[in-house]
C-alpha positions in Angstrom: 51.3 73.4 167.0 51.0 75.0 163.6 50.5 74.0 160.0 53.5 75.7 158.3 53.2 77.0 154.8 56.0 77.7 152.4 55.9 81.4 151.3 57.4 80.6 147.9 54.9 78.0 146.6 52.1 78.1 149.2 52.2 74.4 150.2 50.9 73.6 153.7 52.7 71.0 155.7 51.5 68.8 158.6 51.3 70.3 162.1 54.6 70.6 164.0 56.2 72.8 166.7 58.8 74.1 164.3 58.8 74.8 160.5 60.2 72.1 158.3 63.9 72.5 157.2 63.0 72.5 153.6 60.0 72.6 151.3 59.8 69.4 149.3 58.2 71.3 146.4 60.7 74.1 146.3 63.7 71.9 146.7 62.7 70.1 143.4 65.1 71.2 140.6 62.1 72.5 138.6 61.2 75.0 141.4 63.4 77.5 143.3 64.0 78.9 146.7 64.2 82.7 146.8 67.3 84.7 147.6 66.4 85.1 151.3 66.3 81.3 151.6 63.5 79.1 152.7 60.7 81.2 154.3 57.7 80.0 156.3 54.4 81.4 157.6 51.3 79.9 159.2 47.6 80.3 158.5 47.3 82.0 161.9 50.0 84.5 161.1 48.4 85.3 157.7 45.0 85.7 159.4 46.6 88.3 161.8 47.9 90.3 158.8 46.1 92.0 156.0 45.4 88.9 153.9 42.0 88.2 152.4 40.5 86.5 149.5 38.9 88.2 146.5 36.0 86.7 144.6 35.5 87.6 140.9 33.0 86.3 138.5 34.9 85.5 135.3 31.8 84.2 133.4 28.3 83.3 134.7 28.7 80.6 137.3 32.5 80.6 137.3 34.0 82.5 140.2 37.7 83.0 140.7 39.0 83.1 144.3 42.4 84.6 144.9 44.4 85.9 147.8 45.3 89.5 148.3 48.0 90.7 148.7 49.5 88.1 146.4 50.8 85.1 148.2 53.3 82.5 147.0 52.9 81.9 143.3 49.6 83.8 143.2 47.5 80.7 142.6 43.7 81.0 142.5 40.8 78.6 142.6 37.7 78.5 140.5 34.2 77.9 142.0 32.1 76.4 139.2 28.4 76.6 140.1 26.2 73.8 138.5 22.7 72.6 139.1 24.2 69.4 140.6 26.3 71.3 143.1 29.5 73.4 143.1 32.9 72.2 142.0 36.0 73.8 143.3 38.7 73.6 140.7 42.1 73.8 142.5 42.6 75.3 145.9 44.3 78.3 147.5 46.7 78.5 150.3 44.9 81.1 152.5 41.6 80.2 154.1 39.7 82.3 156.6 36.2 82.4 158.1 35.1 85.1 155.6 36.1 82.9 152.7 34.3 79.9 154.1 31.2 82.0 154.7 31.2 83.4 151.2 31.5 79.9 149.7 28.6 78.7 151.8 26.5 81.7 150.5 27.4 80.7 147.0 26.1 77.2 147.6 29.0 75.4 149.3 31.2 72.8 147.6 30.1 69.4 146.4 33.4 68.3 144.8 37.0 69.4 144.5 39.3 68.8 141.6 43.0 69.5 142.1 45.3 69.8 139.1 48.5 69.3 141.2 47.7 67.1 144.3 49.6 68.2 147.4 51.2 71.1 145.6 50.5 74.8 146.0 47.5 74.5 148.3 45.8 74.2 151.7 43.4 71.3 151.4 
């Protein structure tokens, strides 16, 4: 069973044998579904392709984490390093062992703040 992800918005859905019929985020009138119709992928499929996450320090102790090549809406997370532990502001859809290892090297994550719960993310 796989966790299916919408390729338009990047939202991950619960495990199932087959992809959902529609993405509840993209079927909202404020969002859209691309001209090819509803498209799905899985984390496993992305890990077997050339996807990876890029870490970029925007300011001291503020590190952006984004997926390359661009996936879904191109969302990125911010890892904010503080003396009381690291805060992850928002999440990204694509996770892999290299990303988890890099975050551990940067001090791990003490808390996560999500601006749009259950939207555009793998949590």
